[in-house]
VMD Tcl script that draws the C-alpha trace (Angstrom):
set ca {
  {115.27 100.54 97.22}
  {115.60 102.61 94.06}
  {114.77 106.30 94.21}
  {111.28 107.20 93.01}
  {110.78 109.50 90.03}
  {108.27 112.25 89.37}
  {106.01 111.71 86.38}
  {106.35 114.72 84.07}
  {102.98 114.38 82.36}
  {100.09 116.71 83.23}
  {99.72 119.44 85.83}
  {100.41 118.59 89.49}
  {97.17 118.45 91.46}
  {94.98 117.88 88.38}
  {93.76 114.50 87.15}
  {94.72 113.45 83.67}
  {92.27 114.00 80.86}
  {92.30 112.12 77.56}
  {94.98 114.56 76.41}
  {97.46 113.52 79.10}
  {96.60 109.83 78.64}
  {97.37 110.14 74.93}
  {100.64 111.90 75.76}
  {101.54 109.02 78.06}
  {100.60 106.45 75.40}
  {102.77 108.15 72.77}
  {105.78 107.81 75.07}
  {105.46 104.01 75.17}
  {107.55 101.81 72.88}
  {107.63 98.12 72.04}
  {110.51 96.47 73.89}
  {109.92 92.76 73.25}
  {107.85 90.46 71.08}
  {104.56 88.91 72.18}
  {104.71 86.73 69.06}
  {108.18 85.35 69.76}
  {108.02 85.05 73.55}
  {104.39 84.01 74.04}
  {102.43 83.07 70.91}
  {105.13 80.78 69.52}
  {105.20 78.92 72.84}
  {101.41 78.62 72.82}
  {101.57 77.14 69.30}
  {104.00 74.52 70.56}
  {101.45 73.41 73.17}
  {98.64 72.65 70.71}
  {99.42 68.95 70.51}
  {98.84 68.48 74.24}
  {96.16 71.09 74.91}
  {93.21 72.83 73.30}
  {94.02 76.45 72.48}
  {91.08 78.86 72.40}
  {91.11 82.45 71.23}
  {88.69 84.36 73.45}
  {89.27 87.85 72.09}
  {91.78 90.36 70.74}
  {92.84 93.86 71.74}
  {91.33 96.50 69.51}
  {94.56 98.49 69.41}
  {95.77 95.81 66.93}
  {93.63 92.67 66.74}
  {96.04 90.72 64.55}
  {99.03 91.50 66.76}
  {97.33 91.00 70.13}
  {95.04 87.95 70.09}
  {93.99 86.69 73.54}
  {94.37 82.98 74.24}
  {93.34 80.44 76.85}
  {94.79 76.92 77.00}
  {92.58 74.05 78.16}
  {93.02 70.37 78.98}
  {92.18 68.12 76.04}
  {90.47 65.58 78.28}
  {88.01 68.19 79.59}
  {85.26 66.71 81.75}
  {82.47 68.70 83.35}
  {82.42 66.48 86.43}
  {86.00 67.48 87.28}
  {87.02 70.50 89.31}
  {88.71 73.23 87.30}
  {92.05 74.88 88.01}
  {92.45 78.43 86.66}
  {95.90 79.99 86.25}
  {96.31 83.55 84.99}
  {99.48 85.43 84.13}
  {100.42 88.75 82.62}
  {97.47 90.71 83.99}
  {100.19 93.29 84.48}
  {102.11 92.89 81.26}
  {105.46 93.95 82.68}
  {105.51 91.09 85.19}
  {107.47 88.65 83.06}
  {107.72 85.56 85.25}
  {103.95 85.36 85.58}
  {103.58 84.91 81.83}
  {106.54 82.59 81.47}
  {105.66 80.67 84.64}
  {102.17 79.93 83.32}
  {103.66 78.69 80.05}
  {106.33 76.65 81.83}
  {103.68 74.93 83.95}
  {101.89 73.90 80.75}
  {105.14 72.75 79.15}
  {105.96 70.65 82.21}
  {102.46 69.21 82.28}
  {102.56 68.39 78.57}
  {105.91 66.64 79.07}
  {104.68 64.76 82.13}
  {107.14 66.55 84.40}
  {104.41 67.48 86.89}
  {102.06 64.83 88.28}
  {99.75 64.81 85.26}
  {97.25 67.07 86.96}
  {95.04 66.82 83.87}
  {93.94 63.39 85.03}
  {92.51 64.89 88.20}
  {91.57 68.43 87.20}
  {90.43 70.46 84.24}
  {93.34 72.80 83.57}
  {92.59 76.29 82.24}
  {95.51 78.68 81.78}
  {95.43 82.24 80.45}
  {99.14 83.02 80.23}
  {99.13 86.63 79.04}
  {96.04 88.67 79.85}
  {97.66 91.96 78.76}
  {99.79 91.44 75.64}
  {100.22 95.13 74.80}
  {101.47 95.64 78.34}
  {103.79 92.66 77.86}
  {105.38 94.12 74.72}
  {105.77 97.63 76.13}
  {106.65 96.39 79.66}
  {103.79 98.27 81.29}
  {101.54 97.88 84.30}
  {98.76 99.78 82.52}
  {97.06 99.08 79.22}
  {97.21 101.45 76.25}
  {94.44 103.60 77.76}
  {96.40 104.16 81.00}
  {94.14 101.75 82.91}
  {95.32 99.10 85.36}
  {93.74 95.77 84.33}
  {94.32 94.38 87.82}
  {92.07 97.06 89.29}
  {89.40 96.62 86.62}
  {87.71 93.27 87.22}
  {84.18 94.52 87.79}
  {80.94 94.87 85.82}
  {81.16 97.07 82.74}
  {84.94 97.19 83.07}
  {86.59 99.94 80.99}
  {89.72 97.78 80.58}
  {89.35 95.55 77.53}
  {91.78 92.96 78.91}
  {89.72 92.51 82.08}
  {86.34 92.63 80.34}
  {87.35 90.03 77.76}
  {88.61 87.59 80.38}
  {85.54 88.04 82.59}
  {83.22 87.42 79.64}
  {85.13 84.30 78.63}
  {85.16 82.77 82.11}
  {81.46 83.51 82.59}
  {80.64 81.88 79.24}
  {82.20 78.60 80.36}
  {79.86 78.23 83.37}
  {82.55 76.36 85.29}
  {82.92 75.05 88.80}
  {86.34 76.56 89.47}
  {88.07 75.15 92.53}
  {91.26 77.18 92.59}
  {92.59 80.32 90.92}
  {96.29 81.16 91.01}
  {97.09 84.61 89.60}
  {100.79 85.08 88.85}
  {102.41 88.47 89.53}
  {105.64 90.26 90.41}
  {106.57 93.17 92.65}
  {109.44 95.10 91.07}
  {111.58 98.12 91.81}
  {109.73 99.94 89.03}
  {106.58 99.80 91.17}
  {108.18 102.59 93.19}
  {110.30 104.27 90.54}
  {107.84 104.39 87.67}
  {104.34 103.04 88.15}
  {103.32 104.56 91.48}
  {104.58 108.04 90.49}
  {102.58 107.71 87.26}
  {99.50 106.71 89.26}
  {99.96 109.73 91.53}
  {100.12 112.01 88.51}
  {97.19 110.40 86.67}
  {94.81 110.54 89.62}
  {96.22 113.67 91.33}
  {96.73 111.79 94.60}
  {99.61 111.25 96.96}
  {101.28 107.88 96.57}
  {103.71 106.79 99.25}
  {106.53 104.50 98.24}
  {107.20 101.36 100.27}
  {110.07 99.00 100.75}
  {109.88 96.40 97.97}
  {109.96 92.98 99.66}
  {113.09 91.00 98.82}
  {111.65 87.61 98.01}
  {108.51 85.71 97.14}
  {105.19 86.33 98.88}
  {101.47 85.68 98.44}
  {98.34 87.79 98.58}
  {95.23 85.99 99.82}
  {91.62 87.11 99.69}
  {90.56 88.95 102.85}
  {87.08 87.37 102.98}
  {88.37 83.82 102.48}
  {92.10 83.77 103.14}
  {92.51 79.97 103.48}
  {95.62 80.19 105.65}
  {96.60 76.51 105.36}
  {96.34 76.66 101.58}
  {98.59 79.73 101.46}
  {101.05 78.17 103.89}
  {101.32 75.05 101.75}
  {102.21 77.13 98.69}
  {104.83 79.08 100.64}
  {106.46 75.85 101.83}
  {106.64 74.53 98.27}
  {108.07 77.75 96.86}
  {110.62 77.95 99.70}
  {112.26 74.85 98.23}
  {113.28 76.81 95.13}
  {113.62 80.45 96.23}
  {113.62 82.67 99.31}
  {110.47 83.98 101.01}
  {110.21 87.72 101.63}
  {110.65 88.74 105.28}
  {108.35 91.35 106.79}
  {109.66 94.88 107.21}
  {110.38 96.42 110.62}
  {106.65 97.15 111.05}
  {105.65 93.54 110.40}
  {104.29 94.41 106.95}
  {104.76 93.68 103.26}
  {104.01 96.56 100.82}
  {102.32 98.41 103.67}
  {99.98 95.54 104.63}
  {100.23 93.62 107.93}
  {101.65 90.11 107.63}
  {99.02 87.38 108.10}
  {101.64 84.63 108.31}
  {105.10 84.05 106.88}
  {105.12 85.35 103.33}
  {101.37 86.05 103.19}
  {99.24 89.20 103.27}
  {95.57 89.62 102.41}
  {93.74 92.05 100.10}
  {90.04 92.71 99.45}
  {90.00 91.01 96.05}
  {86.59 91.95 94.67}
  {86.42 95.39 96.28}
  {89.72 96.34 94.62}
  {88.77 94.84 91.25}
  {91.63 92.33 91.33}
  {91.92 89.41 88.95}
  {92.13 87.24 92.06}
  {88.46 88.11 92.65}
  {87.43 87.10 89.13}
  {85.66 83.90 90.23}
  {83.93 82.47 93.28}
  {86.62 79.80 93.65}
  {87.07 78.76 97.31}
  {90.88 78.74 96.94}
  {92.52 81.81 95.43}
  {95.92 83.43 95.69}
  {98.06 86.02 93.96}
  {101.77 85.27 93.74}
  {104.40 87.99 93.98}
  {107.95 87.35 92.78}
  {110.76 89.92 93.20}
  {112.88 89.66 90.03}
  {115.19 92.53 91.07}
  {116.61 90.62 94.03}
  {120.35 89.90 93.85}
  {119.52 86.38 95.04}
  {117.55 85.33 91.94}
  {117.68 85.29 88.15}
  {114.99 85.06 85.48}
  {114.93 81.26 85.55}
  {114.56 81.12 89.32}
  {111.59 83.49 89.12}
  {109.87 81.28 86.55}
  {110.53 78.16 88.60}
  {109.09 79.89 91.68}
  {105.86 80.63 89.82}
  {105.56 76.99 88.75}
  {106.22 75.89 92.33}
  {103.37 78.11 93.49}
  {100.96 76.47 91.05}
  {102.01 72.93 91.92}
  {102.02 73.75 95.62}
  {98.41 74.88 95.33}
  {97.36 71.77 93.44}
  {99.24 69.38 95.72}
  {97.51 70.92 98.73}
  {94.11 70.28 97.15}
  {95.04 66.69 96.34}
  {96.11 66.10 99.94}
  {93.03 67.71 101.46}
}
mol new
graphics top color blue
foreach p $ca { graphics top sphere $p radius 0.5 }
foreach p [lrange $ca 0 end-1] q [lrange $ca 1 end] { graphics top cylinder $p $q radius 0.2 }
display resetview
């Protein structure tokens, strides 16, 4: 585990004001291109899917449009599958895994799930975070703790408004994430400084795991996804306390969180089957491609379970 750092913004013991948040924002730099790595891939999918712009980030509306990709053969009597990625912009394989799933589906490499489901994919919820490789948005807010009424995070509010406008019967929601070494070295120290609270570091799990919803965990559904992912990458073992990221293990590779109470994207809908994936891209046992493939395996594992049950 990498050593944690101390965030040098603000005064220890005092919450950040707008002044400190602006100071933090001014330290951020663009490190990769949303246009080249995401929007160009979305454009290439337009022949096989309907692409809908549901908003744009006000920091730069032309640079950061927000897109959802839908099945062309949309039918209201079908169940809908929702896949989200890039709620935390720095979690690369979630964005690229969502796009790869669509590319595979467009090429017929999956099982043509569009015949059986409405497919709705939002590959990059937080494009500014993607470009700057950040967990937070430009206002130092965590979008994945902001899915609630009157959300102050534009990324979360825009997605909630879009999903509500569709009035859909969503069967399953797979939210694609990563747990990285920078969770301990950068993001948790920043959170401690911003909120003037103590943040303990934890052992970053070496491998893939899932987070289910505490009030409806659907253990067999989660287990099916784990089994599918295990065919392409390793599953994270519990630590010596039987936990992952400080949470007791529910079953192999699965923990549960209170999705709505914590404002998680996983709690965005009332879908009966929901899960958050967590890939560990810093493991010596994986590379970028393996992480993307693992995310796709999680999506297909979820859908195959529903088809079989």
